[in-house]
C-alpha positions as a Markdown table, in Angstrom:
| # | Residue | x | y | z |
|---|---|---|---|---|
| 1 | Met | -0.1 | 0.1 | 0.0 |
| 2 | Asn | 1.8 | 3.1 | -1.1 |
| 3 | Ile | 0.7 | 6.5 | 0.4 |
| 4 | Asp | -0.4 | 10.1 | -0.9 |
| 5 | Gln | 2.1 | 12.7 | -0.4 |
| 6 | Lys | -0.7 | 14.5 | 0.7 |
| 7 | Phe | -1.7 | 12.0 | 3.8 |
| 8 | Pro | -0.7 | 13.5 | 6.8 |
| 9 | Lys | 2.6 | 12.7 | 8.4 |
| 10 | Glu | 1.0 | 12.4 | 12.3 |
| 11 | Phe | -1.0 | 9.4 | 11.1 |
| 12 | Leu | 1.5 | 7.6 | 9.4 |
| 13 | Ser | 2.0 | 5.9 | 12.9 |
| 14 | Ala | -2.1 | 4.9 | 13.1 |
| 15 | Val | -1.4 | 3.5 | 8.7 |
| 16 | Glu | 1.6 | 1.5 | 10.2 |
| 17 | Ala | -0.4 | -0.3 | 13.0 |
| 18 | Ser | -3.4 | -0.9 | 10.9 |
| 19 | Ile | -1.6 | -2.8 | 8.3 |
| 20 | Ala | 0.6 | -4.6 | 11.4 |
| 21 | Glu | -3.0 | -5.5 | 13.1 |
| 22 | Trp | -3.4 | -7.6 | 9.9 |
| 23 | Asn | -0.4 | -8.9 | 8.9 |
| 24 | Asn | 0.1 | -10.1 | 12.7 |
| 25 | Ser | -3.6 | -11.7 | 13.2 |
| 26 | Arg | -2.3 | -14.2 | 10.3 |
| 27 | Gly | 1.2 | -14.2 | 11.4 |
| 28 | Arg | 2.6 | -13.3 | 7.7 |
| 29 | Glu | 2.1 | -10.4 | 5.7 |
| 30 | Leu | -0.7 | -9.6 | 4.4 |
| 31 | Ile | -0.6 | -6.0 | 3.3 |
| 32 | Arg | 2.9 | -4.2 | 2.8 |
| 33 | Leu | 3.8 | -0.6 | 3.3 |
| 34 | Gly | 5.4 | 1.0 | -0.3 |
| 35 | Gly | 6.2 | 4.5 | -0.9 |
| 36 | Val | 5.0 | 7.6 | -0.6 |
| 37 | Val | 3.6 | 8.6 | -4.5 |
| 38 | Gln | 1.9 | 11.5 | -6.1 |
| 39 | Gly | -1.7 | 11.4 | -5.1 |
| 40 | Gly | -3.6 | 12.2 | -8.1 |
| 41 | Glu | -7.1 | 10.8 | -9.5 |
| 42 | Val | -8.0 | 7.2 | -7.8 |
| 43 | Ala | -7.8 | 4.8 | -11.0 |
| 44 | Gln | -7.2 | 1.1 | -11.9 |
| 45 | Asp | -3.5 | 1.7 | -12.8 |
| 46 | Gly | -1.7 | -1.0 | -11.1 |
| 47 | Phe | -0.8 | 0.9 | -7.9 |
| 48 | Asn | -2.4 | 0.1 | -4.5 |
| 49 | Val | -2.5 | 4.0 | -2.6 |
| 50 | Leu | -4.1 | 5.0 | 0.2 |
| 51 | Tyr | -5.2 | 8.9 | -0.3 |
| 52 | Trp | -5.9 | 11.5 | 1.5 |
| 53 | Asn | -9.4 | 13.2 | 0.0 |
| 54 | Glu | -9.9 | 16.7 | 0.3 |
| 55 | Asn | -12.7 | 17.0 | -2.4 |
| 56 | Trp | -15.3 | 14.3 | -1.3 |
| 57 | Asp | -17.3 | 15.9 | -4.2 |
| 58 | Gly | -19.2 | 13.3 | -6.2 |
| 59 | Phe | -19.5 | 11.0 | -3.2 |
| 60 | Lys | -21.7 | 10.7 | -0.2 |
| 61 | Pro | -20.9 | 13.3 | 2.4 |
| 62 | Gly | -21.2 | 10.4 | 5.3 |
| 63 | Glu | -18.6 | 8.8 | 4.2 |
| 64 | Gln | -15.4 | 8.6 | 6.5 |
| 65 | Ala | -13.4 | 6.8 | 3.6 |
| 66 | Arg | -13.7 | 4.5 | 1.0 |
| 67 | Thr | -12.2 | 1.4 | -0.6 |
| 68 | Val | -12.5 | 0.5 | -4.5 |
| 69 | Val | -11.2 | -2.9 | -5.2 |
| 70 | Tyr | -10.6 | -4.0 | -8.1 |
| 71 | Trp | -11.2 | -8.1 | -9.1 |
| 72 | Ser | -9.7 | -10.0 | -11.6 |
| 73 | Gly | -12.3 | -13.4 | -11.0 |
| 74 | Ala | -11.6 | -14.8 | -7.6 |
| 75 | Gln | -8.2 | -12.8 | -7.1 |
| 76 | Ile | -7.5 | -8.8 | -5.9 |
| 77 | Phe | -5.1 | -7.1 | -8.2 |
| 78 | Glu | -5.2 | -3.4 | -6.7 |
| 79 | Ala | -7.2 | -1.3 | -4.0 |
| 80 | Asp | -6.7 | 2.2 | -3.3 |
| 81 | Val | -8.3 | 3.6 | -0.4 |
| 82 | Arg | -9.9 | 7.3 | -0.3 |
| 83 | Val | -10.4 | 9.3 | 3.2 |
| 84 | Asn | -12.3 | 11.9 | 3.6 |
| 85 | Ser | -10.3 | 14.7 | 5.7 |
| 86 | Lys | -13.8 | 17.2 | 3.3 |
| 87 | Asp | -16.1 | 16.4 | 5.8 |
| 88 | Phe | -14.5 | 14.7 | 8.9 |
| 89 | Lys | -11.7 | 15.3 | 11.5 |
| 90 | Phe | -8.9 | 12.5 | 12.2 |
| 91 | Ser | -7.4 | 11.9 | 15.4 |
| 92 | Val | -4.4 | 8.8 | 16.6 |
| 93 | Ser | -6.9 | 8.7 | 19.8 |
| 94 | Ala | -10.4 | 9.2 | 19.3 |
| 95 | Gln | -10.5 | 12.2 | 21.6 |
| 96 | Gly | -12.3 | 15.6 | 20.9 |
| 97 | Gly | -15.0 | 14.5 | 18.8 |
| 98 | Arg | -12.6 | 13.7 | 16.4 |
| 99 | Val | -12.7 | 9.5 | 14.2 |
| 100 | Asp | -10.0 | 7.1 | 14.9 |
| 101 | Met | -7.8 | 6.7 | 12.0 |
| 102 | Glu | -6.1 | 3.6 | 13.3 |
| 103 | Ser | -10.0 | 2.2 | 13.8 |
| 104 | Leu | -10.9 | 3.5 | 10.4 |
| 105 | Leu | -7.8 | 2.3 | 8.4 |
| 106 | Val | -8.0 | -1.2 | 9.6 |
| 107 | His | -11.9 | -1.3 | 8.7 |
| 108 | Glu | -10.8 | 0.3 | 4.8 |
| 109 | Phe | -7.6 | -2.2 | 5.0 |
| 110 | Gly | -10.1 | -5.3 | 5.7 |
| 111 | His | -12.2 | -4.0 | 2.8 |
| 112 | Val | -8.3 | -4.1 | 1.0 |
| 113 | Leu | -8.1 | -8.1 | 2.1 |
| 114 | Gly | -11.6 | -8.5 | 0.5 |
| 115 | Leu | -13.7 | -8.4 | 3.4 |
| 116 | Asp | -17.1 | -7.1 | 3.3 |
| 117 | His | -19.4 | -4.9 | 6.3 |
| 118 | Arg | -20.7 | -7.1 | 8.8 |
| 119 | Lys | -23.8 | -6.2 | 10.6 |
| 120 | Asp | -23.0 | -8.5 | 13.5 |
| 121 | Ala | -20.7 | -7.2 | 16.8 |
| 122 | Pro | -17.6 | -7.3 | 17.3 |
| 123 | Ser | -16.2 | -6.8 | 14.1 |
| 124 | Val | -14.1 | -4.3 | 12.9 |
| 125 | Met | -16.0 | -4.4 | 9.7 |
| 126 | Leu | -19.8 | -2.8 | 11.0 |
| 127 | Ala | -20.4 | -0.2 | 8.6 |
| 128 | Gly | -20.0 | 3.1 | 11.1 |
| 129 | Leu | -17.4 | 4.2 | 13.1 |
| 130 | Ser | -19.0 | 6.9 | 15.4 |
| 131 | Thr | -17.1 | 9.3 | 16.8 |
| 132 | Gly | -15.0 | 8.4 | 19.8 |
| 133 | Thr | -14.7 | 4.9 | 19.1 |
| 134 | Leu | -11.7 | 2.2 | 19.2 |
| 135 | Arg | -12.4 | -0.5 | 16.9 |
| 136 | Arg | -8.2 | -1.4 | 15.9 |
| 137 | Glu | -8.0 | -5.3 | 16.3 |
| 138 | Pro | -9.4 | -7.7 | 13.6 |
| 139 | Gln | -12.3 | -10.2 | 15.7 |
| 140 | Lys | -12.4 | -13.9 | 15.4 |
| 141 | Ser | -15.9 | -13.1 | 12.8 |
| 142 | Asp | -13.2 | -10.8 | 11.0 |
| 143 | Leu | -10.4 | -13.4 | 11.0 |
| 144 | Asp | -12.9 | -16.1 | 10.2 |
| 145 | Ala | -14.3 | -14.1 | 7.1 |
| 146 | Leu | -10.6 | -13.5 | 5.7 |
């Protein structure tokens, strides 16, 4: 997963921690952190990119992030994650009415791995993440779905 150069450095530890959660859950590398890239538009271009999206026009304003997964048959060959920095404020601790970045990214990286939203708790793949909520560790239901 490459990181858009606009992605704030203050959240890089949350990116690393969320990737580590998935990798450690299986005892092997599922997601690899790549380099910093010059953003641009989300496109099917062979690169997995985590974007900091300040222009959320055309998307649902209530979404904190959106992951686009490109499949070839039953195999994922690319995934891009967009974080809605236009309509939401984020933090590394879920304090002050902000969305916890690590919890958000654990969820979005679940999509990168092919997981859908779940309706049953506990799960990092529940559709909504309220401000002030920490949901950083994949649960048994998430790992079973993986």
